N, C-alpha and C positions, 0 to 999 in steps of 0.2 A: 785589632782590638787595642793594642798599646797606643797606636796612633790616635784613635778616637778618645781614649782616656786622657792623653796628653793635650789634645785640643780642648776638651771640656775643662781641664784644669787651667789651661791658659785663659780661656774665656772667663772662668770664674774669678781668676786672679785679676784680670783686667777690670771686671765689674766691681770687685772689692776696692781696687785702687780708685776708680772713678767715684764710687760712693764716698770714700774717705775724703777725696778732694772736694766733692760737692757739699757734703753734709757734715763732715767731721772737723773741718778746718775753718774756724770763724776768722774773719778779717778783724783784728783788734783795732785797726785804725792806724793812723800815722803818728809816730812818736814826735813830740815837739821838743826841740832843744830849748833850754832855759837857763837863766841866771836867777838865783833865789836870794831874797832878803827877808829876814824874819824880824818882826818888831813885837816886843812884849808890851801889852797895855794892861791897865788895871780897871778899866771901865766895866760896867755891867748894865744890861737892860733885860728886863723880863719880857719886853715887847719884841725883841729881835728873835728870829728863828735861825739858829746856827746849824751848820755852817752857812755863811753868806758868801756868795762867789759871783764874780762878774768879770767881763772883759772891758778894759778901757783902751780905746784906740786913739784918744786925743786928750789934750790937757783939759779941755772943758769937761770931758767925761770923768777924768780923775778928780777934778775939783768938785763935781756933783757927787761923786762917791764919798769923798771925805766929808762934804757938807751933810750928807744924809746920815752920817754917824756922829755928828757933833754932840748929840745927846748922850752918847755912850762915853765920850771922852771929856765931857764938861768938867768933871772933878778930877781928872787925871792929867796933871801938868806934864808929867814925864811922858805919857803916851802922846799928848798933843804935840810936844816938842819933837819926839821921835818921828811921828807921822809927818809933821811939817818939814823937818829936815830931809826926810826921804823924798817927799813930794817935790821939793825945790829942784831936785836934779832932773825931774821929768818935765822938761819944757817942750815947747812946740817943735824945736829941731829934733829932740829925742823921738817924738811920735812920727816923724817923717819916715823912719825905717823900723821903728819898734812899737810894740804894744805891751800892755800889762794884763796879766791875769791876777786878780786879787781874790784871796780866800781869807775870811775872818773866822777863826775857830774859837770856841769857848771851852774852857776846861775847869773842872772843880778844884784842881790843884795846880799851883804854879810850877810844881816839879815835873809835870807832864811834858815830855818832849815829843817832837814829830820828826819823822824821816819821810821825805818825799821820794816815792818809788819811781813815778813817771807821770808825764803829762801826755795824753794821747787824744788826737782829734779824729772823729769818725763822723762824716757828714757835717752837721752844724752843732755837734756836741763835743765839748772838750771835757775829758775826764781827768781829774787830778786824783791820783792814788797815793794815799798817805798812810804810814804806819804810826800808831800811837805807842809811846813807851812811857809807862808809869814809873816813877822813881820808887826806890825801895821804901823810902819814908815819904808818905804823901803829906802835903801841907793843905790847909783848909782855905787858902786864899784863892778866890776866883781869878782866873787869868784869861785874857784874850790874847790870841796870837794872830797878828796880821801877817799873812804870807804874801809876798809880792814876787811875781814871776815876770822877768823881762823876757819877751819872746820877739821873734821877727814879726813885723807887721803882716807879712804874707802868710803867716801860720794861722791867724785867727781873723774873725770879723766881729765888729761891735755887736751884732745880733746873735752871736753864738751863745748857746746855753752852756753853763759850766756846772758839771756834776762832780761832787766831791765824795770819794769813798775813803772813810777813815777806818782802818783795821786795827784791832787790838793785838 
């Protein structure tokens, strides 16, 4: 009788472990190593849907991305200068081994800060997980934050979708 109870317990335990492995443990994807650059801009557009995110795997793709947001930066000389200076270092030799993940965030206060928790790729979706930190005293100036992530070219593809999670 004790032997039968032991066998039943062992079988139940094995089944529970298998169920946990199969159903309880989701594969979150592969974490992507990155180097981050953040640029504050002062532009605004009611036409844009934020956050805006994409992968740039070539200089031509980066130039097209910047061009697509000229209407936002048209009255923002500081932002135009910062974006131009950052983009200048991303030349064709850079893109031989690296790519960029670009995320443009809009905040209602310039005192809002962001902490990037991780970048993860699963299939053809790159997820950027960000925590938002509001200052103790908020300002009423609209702020755009251009986040630039330098990653290995092998980590992403131009066609990847970038999903941004911003957590308060």
